[in-house]
Structure formats: structure tokens, C-alpha cells
TORBAMI-437290 format. One record per residue: residue number from 0; residue in one letter; x, y, z of N, C-alpha, C in turn. Coordinates in steps of 0.05 Angstrom, whole numbers, always signed. Layout:
N
NUM/A/X/Y/Z/X/Y/Z/X/Y/Z
...
//
This chain:
93
0/M/+4812/+4223/+4428/+4804/+4200/+4416/+4786/+4203/+4399
1/S/+4792/+4197/+4376/+4773/+4206/+4352/+4752/+4179/+4344
2/E/+4731/+4179/+4344/+4712/+4156/+4338/+4704/+4157/+4313
3/N/+4698/+4138/+4301/+4694/+4136/+4277/+4659/+4121/+4265
4/F/+4647/+4137/+4256/+4617/+4129/+4258/+4609/+4126/+4229
5/S/+4591/+4108/+4227/+4582/+4104/+4201/+4570/+4131/+4184
6/T/+4568/+4130/+4160/+4555/+4162/+4155/+4536/+4150/+4131
7/Y/+4515/+4167/+4127/+4496/+4167/+4106/+4496/+4190/+4091
8/K/+4498/+4195/+4063/+4501/+4223/+4048/+4521/+4239/+4066
9/G/+4540/+4232/+4074/+4558/+4255/+4087/+4551/+4263/+4113
10/Y/+4533/+4246/+4130/+4529/+4257/+4156/+4528/+4230/+4175
11/P/+4532/+4234/+4199/+4543/+4214/+4214/+4516/+4197/+4223
12/L/+4518/+4172/+4224/+4491/+4159/+4240/+4501/+4144/+4264
13/V/+4491/+4146/+4285/+4493/+4133/+4311/+4473/+4120/+4318
14/R/+4479/+4091/+4322/+4451/+4076/+4331/+4453/+4064/+4362
15/C/+4430/+4065/+4380/+4434/+4057/+4403/+4407/+4038/+4407
16/G/+4407/+4016/+4402/+4387/+3999/+4406/+4360/+4006/+4379
17/N/+4342/+4014/+4384/+4318/+4022/+4368/+4318/+4050/+4361
18/H/+4341/+4070/+4368/+4345/+4092/+4359/+4366/+4099/+4345
19/I/+4362/+4118/+4326/+4385/+4127/+4307/+4385/+4155/+4305
20/Y/+4410/+4169/+4312/+4411/+4194/+4312/+4427/+4201/+4282
21/Y/+4419/+4218/+4265/+4432/+4228/+4238/+4435/+4256/+4243
22/G/+4462/+4260/+4236/+4473/+4290/+4234/+4494/+4296/+4258
23/Y/+4505/+4319/+4253/+4524/+4327/+4275/+4510/+4343/+4295
24/M/+4516/+4334/+4321/+4507/+4346/+4344/+4512/+4376/+4351
25/S/+4533/+4383/+4336/+4545/+4409/+4334/+4530/+4430/+4316
26/D/+4511/+4421/+4297/+4494/+4431/+4279/+4469/+4440/+4292
27/P/+4456/+4462/+4287/+4433/+4472/+4294/+4410/+4450/+4299
28/Y/+4409/+4429/+4281/+4389/+4404/+4278/+4405/+4382/+4278
29/V/+4388/+4357/+4290/+4393/+4331/+4282/+4370/+4314/+4279
30/I/+4368/+4293/+4269/+4348/+4280/+4262/+4349/+4254/+4279
31/W/+4329/+4246/+4298/+4327/+4217/+4308/+4303/+4208/+4294
32/I/+4312/+4179/+4292/+4295/+4161/+4279/+4290/+4137/+4299
33/Q/+4267/+4134/+4308/+4261/+4120/+4328/+4246/+4090/+4310
34/I/+4256/+4065/+4311/+4244/+4045/+4307/+4222/+4033/+4324
35/L/+4197/+4036/+4306/+4172/+4021/+4325/+4167/+3999/+4321
36/A/+4170/+3988/+4295/+4163/+3959/+4292/+4182/+3949/+4267
37/Q/+4184/+3920/+4268/+4196/+3903/+4252/+4187/+3879/+4247
38/K/+4195/+3868/+4221/+4181/+3846/+4211/+4200/+3827/+4200
39/E/+4198/+3804/+4204/+4205/+3779/+4189/+4204/+3779/+4161
40/V/+4232/+3780/+4147/+4229/+3775/+4117/+4252/+3758/+4108
41/D/+4245/+3734/+4101/+4268/+3715/+4091/+4284/+3709/+4111
42/G/+4270/+3706/+4137/+4294/+3701/+4164/+4309/+3724/+4176
43/E/+4300/+3745/+4163/+4316/+3769/+4174/+4298/+3793/+4184
44/Q/+4301/+3806/+4202/+4286/+3826/+4215/+4291/+3851/+4201
45/M/+4271/+3861/+4189/+4268/+3888/+4176/+4252/+3906/+4187
46/V/+4259/+3933/+4189/+4244/+3954/+4197/+4220/+3957/+4179
47/S/+4196/+3962/+4200/+4174/+3963/+4179/+4158/+3988/+4187
48/K/+4166/+4003/+4209/+4155/+4027/+4220/+4172/+4040/+4237
49/V/+4169/+4071/+4229/+4192/+4091/+4242/+4178/+4111/+4250
50/R/+4187/+4129/+4265/+4179/+4153/+4274/+4208/+4169/+4271
51/V/+4201/+4193/+4251/+4227/+4211/+4248/+4226/+4234/+4261
52/V/+4242/+4245/+4270/+4239/+4276/+4293/+4262/+4288/+4283
53/Q/+4254/+4314/+4282/+4275/+4335/+4272/+4282/+4349/+4302
54/L/+4303/+4350/+4308/+4308/+4364/+4338/+4322/+4388/+4334
55/D/+4321/+4408/+4353/+4339/+4432/+4353/+4357/+4429/+4376
56/T/+4379/+4427/+4368/+4404/+4420/+4387/+4410/+4444/+4405
57/N/+4396/+4463/+4403/+4402/+4486/+4418/+4385/+4493/+4438
58/E/+4360/+4479/+4434/+4337/+4478/+4455/+4347/+4461/+4484
59/Q/+4350/+4473/+4503/+4351/+4464/+4530/+4324/+4441/+4541
60/N/+4303/+4454/+4532/+4279/+4441/+4541/+4271/+4414/+4521
61/P/+4275/+4391/+4531/+4273/+4365/+4509/+4239/+4372/+4497
62/M/+4221/+4376/+4510/+4195/+4377/+4503/+4193/+4402/+4479
63/K/+4211/+4424/+4481/+4211/+4446/+4465/+4226/+4442/+4434
64/A/+4244/+4416/+4437/+4262/+4411/+4421/+4255/+4401/+4394
65/V/+4228/+4389/+4395/+4222/+4377/+4375/+4212/+4397/+4350
66/V/+4221/+4401/+4332/+4214/+4416/+4312/+4187/+4404/+4292
67/K/+4194/+4384/+4282/+4173/+4369/+4269/+4182/+4341/+4268
68/N/+4157/+4322/+4266/+4160/+4294/+4268/+4142/+4279/+4245
69/A/+4144/+4255/+4242/+4127/+4241/+4227/+4127/+4211/+4230
70/E/+4108/+4197/+4230/+4107/+4166/+4233/+4100/+4154/+4210
71/R/+4117/+4136/+4199/+4113/+4125/+4176/+4114/+4093/+4175
72/E/+4102/+4080/+4164/+4101/+4052/+4157/+4121/+4043/+4130
73/C/+4145/+4047/+4138/+4171/+4045/+4115/+4193/+4033/+4128
74/G/+4212/+4027/+4108/+4233/+4011/+4120/+4263/+4036/+4126
75/L/+4280/+4022/+4131/+4305/+4039/+4141/+4311/+4061/+4124
76/Y/+4315/+4052/+4100/+4325/+4067/+4079/+4309/+4094/+4066
77/E/+4285/+4088/+4072/+4266/+4109/+4066/+4264/+4123/+4093
78/A/+4265/+4119/+4119/+4268/+4136/+4137/+4294/+4151/+4134
79/L/+4317/+4144/+4125/+4335/+4158/+4123/+4336/+4175/+4101
80/D/+4319/+4172/+4080/+4318/+4191/+4059/+4300/+4217/+4067
81/I/+4283/+4210/+4086/+4264/+4229/+4096/+4277/+4245/+4114
82/A/+4299/+4234/+4131/+4318/+4247/+4147/+4337/+4268/+4136
83/D/+4347/+4254/+4113/+4367/+4269/+4096/+4355/+4299/+4086
84/V/+4325/+4292/+4075/+4319/+4318/+4063/+4307/+4337/+4087
85/W/+4299/+4327/+4106/+4296/+4342/+4128/+4316/+4360/+4138
86/L/+4341/+4343/+4142/+4365/+4357/+4156/+4371/+4376/+4140
87/K/+4377/+4374/+4109/+4387/+4391/+4089/+4368/+4412/+4088
88/K/+4345/+4411/+4085/+4327/+4437/+4087/+4326/+4449/+4110
89/A/+4332/+4441/+4135/+4334/+4452/+4161/+4367/+4473/+4162
90/L/+4385/+4454/+4149/+4414/+4469/+4151/+4415/+4489/+4126
91/G/+4395/+4489/+4108/+4396/+4511/+4085/+4410/+4500/+4060
92/E/+4415/+4474/+4063/+4431/+4461/+4036/+4415/+4462/+4015
//
């Protein structure tokens, strides 16, 4: 069974609640975006604070899998741009 995922700049996005995974789990690295806060703008909930974490998919110990992380007061699109830059740099693109 094939699953269709949303993509951003050619990489899959998988969301579960306030957690978004960006990249292929088969690659050496993937990015995890955690939504930390939201605010209401014109009646809509908008992301206002995120944590972006680069994970080593080959590391068995979750505590050692974190390569780097950052917390930012920004929207989801800015977080995705950070994720894209980190992922492409990590994968040597």
C-alpha cells in the first residue's frame, strides 16, 4: 500500500498533532519541528513559536540522535525554511 504525503520543496511532511517530520526516514537525517505556541490572527490559529531539531536516523539512542536544535519565535513557513536548509546541508545537497 502506497501512502501519499504532503511535500515541501521535494521532501515529505508528516504531521501528528503539534509534531511535524520533514524528510525521508530512509535518509541519514530528518528534521522534527515541534509547535510550541500558537496565536489567534483574524480568527485563525497561527504558529508563533517552534523548536526545530535535526535528527540522525541511524542513531538507536534517542538522546544521541539530536544533531542540532533551535527554538524560534516564528511561523510555520519560516520553520520549514530552516528545516529545508538544515536538511539539504546535512545531506550534502
